[in-house]
Every structure is written in C-alpha cells, then in structure tokens.
C-alpha positions in Angstrom: -10.3 -12.1 -15.3 -10.4 -12.8 -11.6 -11.3 -16.4 -11.4 -7.7 -17.5 -11.3 -7.2 -16.1 -7.9 -10.1 -18.0 -6.3 -10.4 -21.6 -5.2 -13.3 -23.7 -6.3 -14.1 -24.4 -2.7 -13.8 -21.7 0.0 -12.4 -23.4 3.1 -14.5 -22.6 6.2 -13.8 -25.6 8.5 -10.4 -26.0 10.2 -9.8 -29.3 8.4 -10.5 -27.7 5.0 -8.3 -24.8 5.8 -5.5 -27.1 6.9 -5.8 -29.1 3.6 -5.5 -25.9 1.6 -2.5 -24.8 3.6 -0.8 -28.1 2.9 -1.5 -27.8 -0.8 -0.1 -24.3 -1.0 3.0 -25.2 1.0 3.6 -28.2 -1.3 3.1 -25.9 -4.3 5.8 -23.5 -3.0 8.2 -26.4 -2.4 7.5 -27.9 -5.9 7.9 -24.5 -7.7 11.1 -23.9 -5.9 12.6 -27.3 -6.7 11.4 -27.9 -10.3 10.1 -24.6 -11.6 7.0 -24.0 -13.7 7.9 -26.6 -16.4 7.8 -29.4 -13.8 4.8 -28.1 -11.9 1.6 -29.9 -12.6 -1.4 -31.1 -10.6 -0.3 -34.7 -10.4 3.1 -33.8 -9.0 1.5 -31.4 -6.6 -1.1 -33.9 -5.3 1.7 -36.4 -4.7 3.9 -33.8 -2.9 0.9 -32.6 -0.8 -0.2 -36.2 0.0 -3.7 -35.6 -1.3 -5.7 -37.2 -4.0 -6.0 -35.5 -7.4 -9.8 -35.3 -6.8 -9.2 -33.4 -3.5 -6.9 -31.0 -5.3 -9.5 -30.3 -8.0 -12.1 -29.6 -5.3 -10.0 -26.6 -4.4 -8.4 -25.5 -7.6 -9.5 -25.7 -11.3 -6.0 -25.6 -12.7 -2.3 -25.0 -11.8 -2.5 -21.3 -12.6 -5.1 -20.8 -9.9 -2.9 -22.6 -7.5 0.0 -20.3 -8.2 -2.2 -17.3 -7.9 -3.6 -18.5 -4.6 0.0 -19.0 -3.3 0.8 -15.4 -4.3 -2.3 -14.0 -2.6 -1.6 -16.0 0.6 1.9 -14.5 0.8 0.6 -11.0 0.0 -1.8 -11.3 2.9 0.9 -12.5 5.2 3.2 -9.6 4.3 0.4 -7.1 4.8 -0.3 -8.6 8.2 3.3 -8.3 9.1 3.3 -4.7 8.1 0.4 -4.0 10.4 2.3 -5.6 13.2 5.5 -3.6 12.4 3.5 -0.3 12.4 2.1 -1.3 15.8 5.7 -1.6 17.1 6.6 -5.2 16.5 9.9 -4.4 14.8 12.2 -6.9 16.6 14.6 -4.1 17.4 14.9 -2.8 13.8 14.1 0.7 12.6 10.6 0.6 11.2 11.6 1.2 7.6 14.2 -1.5 7.7 11.7 -3.9 9.3 9.2 -3.4 6.5 11.8 -3.8 3.8 13.2 -6.9 5.4 9.7 -8.4 5.7 9.2 -7.9 2.0 12.6 -9.3 0.9 12.2 -12.4 3.0 8.7 -13.3 2.0 7.9 -16.8 0.7 10.3 -18.2 3.2 13.1 -17.1 1.0 12.0 -19.4 -1.8 13.1 -17.1 -4.6 12.1 -19.1 -7.7 8.6 -19.9 -6.3 8.2 -16.3 -5.5 9.3 -15.1 -8.9 6.7 -17.4 -10.6 4.0 -16.5 -8.2 4.5 -12.7 -8.5 4.7 -13.0 -12.3 1.3 -14.7 -12.3 -0.2 -12.2 -9.8 0.8 -9.2 -11.9 -0.6 -10.9 -15.0 -4.1 -11.3 -13.5 -4.6 -8.3 -11.1 -4.9 -4.6 -11.4 -1.7 -3.0 -10.2 -3.7 -0.5 -8.1 -5.2 -3.4 -6.2 -1.8 -4.9 -5.5 -0.4 -1.6 -4.3 -3.2 -1.0 -1.9 -1.4 -3.0 0.8 1.3 -0.4 0.9 -1.0 2.5 1.8 -0.6 2.1 5.5 3.2 2.2 5.0 3.0 5.4 3.1 0.9 7.2 5.8 3.2 6.0 8.6 6.3 7.9 7.6 7.5 11.5 8.1 10.0 13.6 6.2 13.2 14.9 7.8 11.2 17.9 9.3 8.7 15.6 11.0 5.9 16.3 8.5 3.6 13.7 7.0 4.5 12.9 3.4 2.5 14.5 0.6 0.6 12.3 -1.6 3.1 12.7 -4.4 6.1 12.2 -2.1 4.6 9.0 -0.7 3.8 7.8 -4.2 7.4 8.4 -5.5 9.0 6.9 -2.4 6.9 3.8 -2.3 7.1 3.1 -6.0 10.9 3.6 -6.0 11.6 1.2 -3.2 8.9 -1.3 -4.0 9.8 -1.1 -7.7 13.4 -2.0 -7.0 12.3 -4.9 -4.8 9.8 -6.2 -7.4 12.4 -5.9 -10.2 14.9 -8.0 -8.1 12.2 -10.6 -7.6 11.0 -10.8 -11.2 14.6 -10.7 -12.7 15.8 -13.4 -10.3 18.6 -11.2 -8.9 21.1 -13.2 -7.0 21.4 -10.4 -4.4 17.7 -10.3 -3.5 18.3 -11.7 0.0 21.6 -10.0 0.6 22.3 -7.5 3.4 23.8 -5.2 0.9 20.6 -4.9 -1.1 18.6 -4.3 2.1 21.0 -1.6 3.1 20.7 0.1 -0.3 16.9 0.2 -0.1 17.0 1.6 3.4 19.5 4.2 2.2 17.4 5.1 -0.8 14.3 5.8 1.3 16.0 7.8 4.0 18.1 9.9 1.6 15.0 10.7 -0.4 13.2 12.0 2.7 16.2 13.9 3.9 16.9 11.8 7.0 20.6 11.4 8.1 22.0 8.2 6.7 24.7 6.0 8.0 27.7 5.1 5.8 26.8 2.1 3.6 27.2 -1.1 5.6 26.0 0.6 8.8 22.9 -0.8 10.5 19.9 1.0 11.9 
C-alpha cells in the first residue's frame, strides 16, 4: 500500500513547502533523540512549533511522516549522485564521493535513518528503491575501460549498497567511520579489477 508515503496535502506554495520541511526536520530530530517509542504526533507538533491540526493537514499518522522523511532523504541522495556524476566530487574519486554521500545521508542521524529506512523497505517495492542507483551503474567502467555488463553492474551495486544498507539497519557503530568507507571503496575497485591502494590509503 502506497498511501503511507504521501502527505494528505501536497505542498505547492513556498509557505506550505517550508512548513513541511520544518515538520520533517523536527521528525528527524525527534526520532534521533527518543527513537520510535517516544515518537508521536503531539511530540512532533511541539518540536516543530506547529499545531496538531496543521500536522494532520499534511500527514494522516506518524508512519506516513517517517516514510515522507525517508523519501525526502532518498531524493536528496539521488540529486547528489547526479551532481557527482556531473563532476561535483569535491576532489574525491567518483566512486568514493558516491559512497560517502550515501553513508552521510540524514545529516549523520543514524537512529532516525535506521527507523526511516526500515519503514521505507516495509512499504515500497525494492525495485523502485534501487532505481536511483541506475545512473551510478551506467557511469562506471571496468579495469579495461569497458562499460559494465548488466550482470556485473547488478552484482557490484547490490554488494556495495547491500553492505551499506545492512550497516544502517543493524545500527553498526562503524557506519560513519573512515575505515568502513575505505572498505566499500576497496570492494568495488577490487571487483572491477582496478588497482587498489593499501587499506587506509585515500583516493
């Protein structure tokens, strides 16, 4: 059922969009500080500084809020990937820049992210969720400079993305560590046959 990912009221005016952004930012803060047991619409309305009536104009229940938060962050990550593929890597290798963008989503709020991602996978088709990675798959070449086959791209993307998702859902305490980022970069490059630096090196 897809109703959970939609708001009651689709914001079109800047003021409405701003209100929605405030609500979702407050939701992320609240989930991070109290977890799902302490997350409810009354607490959220207070944190966001809006009335409970305003909150319900946008969302029917707390599950829809968590889903909306997850979808907002998913869209932000996909936009960042587009920018990276266009050359905005901030001096990083492209593969590392994409991995870092994923690892540091949700403004590094790991508990809010875990809860939001759990909710998202419970309500969405995995194929839909993986669609955002298709531009990444088509942008990489193997060690011989050849485009990746469909199977190679599938295995690579699911291996790297699966490890990242597992770290998120399992609440791994190394999710934001440099070591974990390095291991993911090493995994992808080694699989494609690219030269890899010793672990702990940067590129």
